[in-house]
C-alpha positions in Angstrom: 20.8 -3.3 -0.9 18.5 0.2 -0.8 15.9 -0.9 -3.1 13.5 -2.2 -0.6 11.5 0.1 0.5 10.9 2.0 -3.7 9.5 -2.4 -4.2 7.0 -2.1 -1.4 5.6 0.9 -3.0 6.0 -0.2 -6.7 3.9 -3.1 -5.4 0.9 -1.3 -3.3 0.5 0.8 -6.0 0.1 -1.5 -8.6 -1.8 -3.7 -5.7 -4.3 -0.1 -6.1 -4.8 0.0 -9.4 -6.0 -3.5 -9.1 -7.8 -2.9 -6.7 -9.7 0.4 -6.7 -12.2 -0.5 -4.6 -9.3 -0.8 -1.0 -9.0 2.8 0.0 -5.3 2.1 1.9 -2.9 0.1 2.3 -0.1 0.1 4.8 4.0 -0.4 4.1 6.6 -1.7 6.8 10.1 -2.8 7.2 12.9 -2.8 10.0 15.2 -0.9 9.6 18.0 -2.1 11.8 19.1 -1.6 15.7 15.1 -3.0 16.4 14.0 0.7 15.4 10.9 0.3 12.0 9.4 2.9 9.4 6.1 2.5 8.5 3.8 4.6 6.3 0.0 4.5 5.4 -0.7 5.0 1.5 -4.0 6.3 -0.2 -5.2 5.0 -3.2 -5.2 7.3 -6.1 -8.1 5.4 -8.3 -10.1 4.9 -5.1 -13.4 4.2 -5.6 -15.6 3.8 -2.5 -18.7 2.6 -5.5 -16.7 -0.2 -6.1 -16.5 -2.4 -3.7 -20.4 -1.9 -2.4 -22.2 -4.7 -1.8 -20.8 -7.7 -2.6 -19.0 -9.0 0.5 
């Protein structure tokens, strides 16, 4: 318990490293009683030219 947020952030950070062409990521989770939390993250490894020309 109480490690779900950290796990989500670490998984997203790994994904950012593997995919520098991705600029943003999102984490979201239920926090109970009908509420939730969402964070939009910006990739610090973003390389805008990595995805150009790819489909």
